[in-house]
N, C-alpha and C positions, 0 to 999 in steps of 0.2 A: 964377391962376384963369382957366379957360377961359370963352369966351362962353356955352357951355352952362351952366356952373356959375352964371354971373351971372344968366342967365334964370331958372334954377330958384330962385335966391335971391330973386328978385322975385315969381315966381308962387307959390312955396311956401317961404317963408323958414324957415330952421332956427330951432328954439326951444332955448334953453340948458337943459340938463338940471339945472342948479343953480338959476338964478334965473328961468327961463322968459321971458327977454327974447329978442327976435328978433335974428337975425344970425349966430349961431354955436351949435353944439350944446354947446360948453363955452367960455364967454367968458373973457377974460383976468381979469376981476374975480373970477370963481368959482374960477379956478385959484389966484389970490392968496388967496382966502378958505378954500378947502377942501383944497387939495393939501398933503399931508404926505409928504415923502420916506420911502421904505422904510428900515427899519433895515438897515445893511450886514451881509450874511451871505454865506457861501459859497453859490454857486448850486447846488452839487452836493449838499451834506449839510445845508444850512440852519444851520450853526453860525455864531455871530457872527464877523465877519471885518472887518479893517481895510480900509476903502474897497472893499468888495465883492471882495476877493481870493479866488481859487479856492484852496482849501487843497491842500497837497501830495498828500494822499491822493486827492482828487477829480481832480487833474490827470492821473491815470492814464487816465481815460476822458473828461475834459472839459479839453482842453489849451489853456485860455485863462488869461491873467494876471488879468484882472478881468472880472466880469460885473455891470454896473450895471443894476439893475431899478428902474424909476420907481415902479410901484404894483402893487397886486394886481388880479387879473382878477375884479372884482366891482363891484356897484353901478353908478354912472353911468359908470365907466371901462369896464366890460364893455359897457354899452349903446353908448357912444361908439364903441368898436372894432367891435362887431357891425354897427352902422349904417354904418360906414365900409366894411367889407368886403362885407357882404351886401345892403345897400340902396344901395350905390354912392355914398355921400355923401363925395365926394372932399375937400370943404372940411375935413372932420374931421382930415385929415392935419396941418393947421396946429396944431390944439389938441393932438393927440397929440405932435407934435414939440416944442411949447412945454413940455408937461409933462416930457418926457424931458430937455429942455435944463436944467431946474431941478434935475435929479438928478445932473448930470455935473460933475465937477471939470474945467472947461474947460482949466485950465493943464496938467493931467496929459496931456491929449490934444492939445496944441497942435501936435505934430509927427506926428500920425496922419492917415491917409486913411480916410474913411468908405467902407464897403462894405456895401450891402444884401444880406441873404439873398434870393436871387432867388426870386420866386414861381413855383410850378409852372406850366408853359405853359398847361395847361387852365384854370387859374384866371384867368390874364391874359386869355385869349380871352373868358371869361365876363364879367369885370368891365370889360374895355376898358382896364385900366391895371394896373401892377404896384404893389400897395399898399405894399410895403416900400421900393421905389425912390422913391416919392413922399414918404414920411415922411423918407427919407434926404436928399432935396433940401431940404426945409424945415429939417431939423436942421443940415445943412451951412451954410445961410444964417444960422441963429441963432448957430452956433458959429464961423462963418467958417473952416470946414474944407473942404478940397478932397475930392472924391469920386473913387473908382476903380471901374471896372466889371470887377472881377477874377474874379467867379464866374459860371458858367453852371449851369443845372440840366437834368437829363436827363428827368425824368418827374414824375408826381404819385404818390408813394408813399403808400398808405393806412396810417395809423398807429393809427386808432381801435381800442381794445381790446387793443393790444399792450403788453407790459411794456417797461421801459426797455431791457433787454438785447435784446429783439426789435427795438425801434425803432432802436437803434444798428446792429444787423446790417442792417436794411432800408435804412438811409441810407448804407451804405458807398460805394456807387457813384453817389450822387445828384448830386454836384457835380463840376465840372471847372473848370480855370483858363482864363480867356479872355485875360488880359493879365498881363504880368510883375509879380510881387509881390516879387521877390528884394530883400532888404535893407530892405523897407518895414515900417513899423508900421501895423497895420490895426485899425480899430475897426468891428466888424461890427454891423449894425443890423437888428433884427427887431421885430415887433409883439408877439408873445406867446411865452412859454416854458412848456412843459409838462414833459417829461422831460429836456430838454437834448440829445436825440439829434441834432436838426438843427444846433444850435450846434456840437456835438462834431464832426460830420462836416465842416462847413464849415471849422472851425479846423484839422482834420487836413490837409485839402487845401491850405489856405493855407500852413501851416507846412512841408509836404512840398515846396511850390514855392519855399521860401526866405524866407518872411515872417520878419522879425526878431522881431516880437512880435504877438500877436493878443489883443485884448480885445473886449468886446461891450457894447452898451447895448440894453436891452429895455424896451418900454413897460410890459408887464404880465406878472406871473407867475401861471400857473394852478396852483393847488394841487389835487391829486387823490389 
């Protein structure tokens, strides 16, 4: 927590979206009381899946082993994320990461490196921080996993109104490799999934660079 965050917490304390207590927008007690892990499904086709495995058919366009999704993008989870990204409430990263932590089989990923989906440069300049990177930091602390800065991002591709096929095409050249990933197992981290085009593009770049396996953990799934 920065000094700025601490001052804001005193001057305008966050109110929990669940119990309305001061201190956090989603307190640990409310995560305990309200959070229900998502039913494991393939992230591509929504069919029931063992431990969020991506089915063989969907791997043709979504080349990840598993995509764990903590919750749906609605209700207080949607508000928590919107306030984090658009009202710059950086403390929310802790609650988001805590919710994701409770969705993950930590033993499965004990030999993985965490890698955030890099935020578009224009968004980082606007917010003053990379929201996915901050979530990844807290998630790494919770899971005791190391982090890798493997991916860079070229631009801010506008996806609104595009079909999945169009989104995948738009994202083809969005990411590039910053550090060696050869032979490594990578757990990609992002805040929200809509079509899966961003995940697919990142996974393809990582695998092309020699990653042994790529999986992902996402805070919320947006159904559209």
